[in-house]
C-alpha positions in Angstrom: 126.3 28.2 196.0 123.1 26.5 194.8 123.5 24.1 191.9 121.1 25.1 189.1 120.5 23.7 185.6 122.5 26.6 184.1 125.6 25.6 186.1 125.2 21.9 185.1 124.9 22.8 181.4 127.8 25.3 181.5 130.0 22.7 183.3 129.1 20.1 180.7 130.1 22.4 177.9 133.4 23.2 179.6 134.1 19.4 180.1 133.2 18.7 176.5 135.5 21.5 175.3 138.4 20.3 177.5 138.0 16.7 176.4 137.8 17.8 172.7 141.1 19.7 173.1 142.9 17.0 175.1 141.7 14.1 172.9 142.5 16.0 169.7 139.0 16.6 168.4 138.1 18.4 165.3 138.8 22.1 165.4 135.4 22.9 164.1 133.9 20.9 167.0 136.0 22.9 169.4 135.0 26.2 167.9 131.3 25.3 168.0 131.5 24.2 171.6 133.3 27.4 172.6 130.8 29.5 170.7 127.9 27.7 172.4 129.5 28.1 175.8 130.0 31.8 175.2 126.4 32.3 174.1 125.0 30.2 176.8 126.9 32.1 179.6 126.0 35.4 178.0 122.3 34.6 177.9 122.5 33.3 181.5 124.1 36.5 182.8 121.6 38.6 180.9 118.7 36.6 182.4 120.0 36.9 185.9 120.8 40.6 185.8 117.8 41.6 183.8 120.0 42.9 181.0 121.7 45.4 183.2 125.5 45.4 183.4 127.6 47.0 186.1 
């Protein structure tokens, strides 16, 4: 698997979310990170597939 900027950003968001949960971060922060991660992954998938889903 080739490491791309998309993978690095997604991994960073996952790490930030896990650390926020483990270290007892604010729930609003956790929600915002999760929403950002969901949106980012969705956009990445749409860009890679050209908007087509299987």
